[in-house]
C-alpha positions in Angstrom: 184.8 265.4 -0.5 185.0 263.4 -3.7 188.3 262.1 -5.0 190.1 264.3 -7.5 192.9 261.9 -8.3 194.5 258.7 -7.1 198.3 258.4 -7.3 199.3 254.7 -7.6 202.9 253.7 -7.3 204.3 256.6 -9.2 208.1 256.7 -9.7 210.0 259.3 -11.7 213.5 259.2 -13.1 215.0 262.2 -14.9 217.1 261.6 -17.9 220.8 261.3 -17.0 220.1 260.9 -13.3 221.0 257.6 -11.4 218.5 258.0 -8.6 214.7 258.4 -9.0 213.3 261.8 -8.0 210.1 260.0 -6.8 209.8 256.4 -5.5 206.5 254.5 -5.4 204.3 257.4 -4.3 200.8 256.4 -3.3 198.0 258.6 -2.0 194.8 260.4 -3.1 193.9 264.0 -3.4 190.3 265.1 -2.6 188.5 267.6 -4.8 188.2 271.0 -3.0 190.9 270.4 -0.4 193.9 272.5 0.4 196.8 270.1 0.4 200.3 271.2 1.4 203.2 269.1 0.0 206.1 269.7 2.3 209.8 268.7 2.2 213.3 269.9 1.9 215.1 270.6 -1.4 215.5 267.3 -3.3 212.6 265.6 -1.5 210.6 265.2 -4.8 207.8 267.6 -3.9 208.2 269.7 -7.0 208.5 266.7 -9.2 205.2 265.5 -7.9 203.6 268.8 -8.8 205.0 268.6 -12.3 203.8 265.0 -12.7 200.3 266.2 -11.8 200.5 269.1 -14.2 202.1 267.1 -17.0 205.1 269.4 -17.0 208.0 266.9 -16.8 210.8 267.4 -19.3 211.3 265.1 -22.4 213.1 261.9 -21.7 211.8 261.6 -18.1 210.8 258.0 -17.2 207.5 257.7 -15.3 206.1 254.5 -13.9 202.9 253.9 -12.0 199.7 255.8 -12.8 197.6 258.7 -11.8 193.9 258.1 -12.1 191.5 261.1 -12.6 187.9 260.0 -12.0 186.6 263.1 -13.6 189.0 263.1 -16.5 192.6 264.3 -16.7 192.7 268.1 -16.3 193.9 270.2 -19.2 196.9 272.4 -18.2 196.0 276.1 -18.4 192.3 275.4 -18.7 191.4 273.0 -15.8 194.7 273.3 -13.9 196.6 276.5 -13.2 200.3 276.5 -12.2 202.2 279.1 -10.3 206.0 278.8 -10.4 208.6 279.7 -7.8 210.1 282.6 -9.7 207.7 284.9 -11.5 210.6 286.7 -13.2 211.3 283.6 -15.3 207.7 282.4 -15.7 206.4 285.8 -17.0 207.4 287.0 -20.5 209.5 290.1 -20.2 208.5 291.5 -23.6 204.7 291.3 -23.1 202.6 293.5 -21.0 200.9 292.2 -17.9 197.5 292.7 -19.5 198.6 290.6 -22.6 199.9 287.8 -20.4 196.9 287.5 -18.1 194.4 287.9 -21.0 196.0 285.2 -23.2 194.9 282.3 -21.0 191.3 283.6 -20.9 191.3 284.2 -24.7 192.7 280.8 -25.6 190.8 278.6 -23.2 187.5 280.5 -22.7 187.1 281.5 -26.4 186.9 285.2 -25.5 187.7 288.1 -27.9 190.7 290.2 -27.0 188.4 292.9 -25.7 186.6 290.4 -23.5 189.9 288.9 -22.4 191.3 292.3 -21.5 188.3 292.9 -19.3 188.9 289.5 -17.7 192.5 290.4 -17.1 191.5 293.6 -15.4 189.0 291.6 -13.2 191.7 289.2 -12.3 194.2 291.9 -11.3 191.5 293.3 -9.0 191.0 289.9 -7.5 194.6 289.4 -6.7 194.6 292.9 -5.1 197.0 294.6 -7.4 197.1 298.4 -6.8 196.1 300.4 -9.8 195.0 297.5 -12.0 194.2 299.7 -15.0 197.8 301.0 -14.9 199.2 297.5 -14.2 197.6 296.1 -17.4 200.0 298.2 -19.5 203.1 297.6 -17.3 205.9 295.1 -18.0 207.0 292.5 -15.4 210.3 294.3 -14.7 208.4 297.4 -13.6 206.8 295.5 -10.7 208.1 294.3 -7.4 208.6 290.6 -6.7 205.4 290.3 -4.7 203.5 292.1 -7.5 204.9 289.9 -10.1 203.8 286.8 -8.2 200.3 288.3 -8.0 200.3 288.7 -11.7 201.4 285.1 -12.1 198.5 284.0 -9.9 196.1 286.1 -11.9 197.4 284.5 -15.2 197.1 281.0 -13.7 193.5 281.7 -12.7 192.3 283.6 -15.7 190.7 280.6 -17.4 188.8 279.6 -14.3 190.6 276.3 -13.5 189.3 274.0 -10.8 192.8 273.1 -9.6 195.7 275.4 -8.7 199.2 274.2 -8.0 201.6 276.7 -6.4 205.1 275.3 -6.5 207.2 277.2 -3.9 205.3 280.3 -4.9 206.4 282.2 -1.9 210.0 281.1 -1.3 211.6 284.0 -3.2 209.7 286.6 -1.2 210.3 288.1 2.2 208.2 286.9 5.2 205.7 289.7 5.2 205.0 289.3 1.4 204.9 285.5 1.9 202.1 285.7 4.4 200.2 288.1 2.2 200.4 285.8 -0.9 199.4 282.8 1.2 196.4 284.8 2.5 195.5 285.8 -1.1 195.7 282.2 -2.3 193.6 280.9 0.5 190.9 283.5 -0.2 190.9 282.9 -3.9 190.7 279.2 -3.5 187.9 279.4 -1.0 185.8 281.8 -3.1 186.1 279.7 -6.2 185.9 276.3 -4.4 189.1 275.2 -6.0 191.5 272.5 -5.1 194.9 274.0 -4.0 198.1 272.0 -4.0 200.7 274.1 -2.2 204.3 272.9 -2.5 206.6 274.3 0.2 209.6 273.5 2.4 208.1 275.6 5.2 205.8 273.6 7.4 205.0 276.6 9.5 203.7 278.6 6.5 201.5 275.7 5.4 200.1 275.0 8.8 198.0 278.1 8.9 195.7 277.2 6.0 196.2 273.6 4.7 193.5 271.0 5.4 196.0 268.2 4.9 199.8 267.8 4.6 201.9 265.3 2.8 205.5 265.1 4.0 208.2 264.1 1.5 211.8 263.0 2.0 214.3 261.7 -0.6 211.6 261.0 -3.1 209.3 259.2 -0.8 206.1 260.0 0.9 206.9 259.9 4.6 203.6 260.8 6.2 200.2 262.2 5.3 197.2 263.3 7.3 195.1 266.2 8.4 197.2 269.2 9.3 195.8 269.2 12.9 196.5 265.5 13.4 200.0 265.6 12.0 201.0 268.7 14.0 199.5 267.4 17.2 201.0 263.9 16.9 203.4 263.3 14.1 204.0 259.6 13.4 207.4 259.7 11.8 210.8 260.9 13.1 211.4 263.1 10.1 208.1 264.9 10.6 209.0 265.5 14.2 212.3 266.9 13.1 210.6 269.4 10.7 208.2 270.4 13.5 211.1 270.9 15.9 212.8 273.3 13.5 209.6 275.4 13.6 208.8 275.6 17.3 206.5 278.6 16.8 204.0 276.0 15.5 203.1 275.4 19.2 201.6 278.9 19.2 199.3 278.3 16.3 197.2 281.5 16.6 200.3 283.5 15.8 200.6 281.7 12.5 196.9 282.1 11.7 197.1 285.8 12.4 200.2 286.1 10.1 198.4 284.6 7.1 195.1 286.3 7.6 
């Protein structure tokens, strides 16, 4: 795999905060890989996702650099982002069709008619029941899992090469979580995209990620292939995470759960 980006000594300090959210992060991301960024709340994993996507709030201090050999991706066009809570990321006064079509219209230069056709296609790809009916629905008329599918469809409507999913399953029940992870995995494989999957759940990520990056207190603790890290973690913190998910020792059960 070729290198997608190289993160060199990146630190992030939010305005008004005494302690950096990220501290001297260094590692590379390969194009086409499925990378899971794993850590507890406050570990800095979501901050890293926002750094990559250019979504940090005004007044945030960033040091270090991120090098993109192929050019920095344009959010919305080259890089899609799926947030944790689709209820807040989707506009409540616009229909599902309008929201999914907007990205395709803006970034692909499509007419509204073409963009609506693209929206219908994306709803079919994310396995929404009755996609034609869903186009005219509003977010509040859908379940949590359906809203997240719509958010994924919107993030992918402009055919980006990178998808960042930031705790995209944490607000869902376990059955729906597994279904969404399976969906993301299938979509990324089919489109040969790079997936950056941010989660606190190492068990959930273990079933599909090629590589994991473990974060704690704003620092990168350990990174490596998923198989290697699960079989022989090098850091005490990683061992603690694994110990809290003992079902990882029965890996086929996890793989079955996520498809």
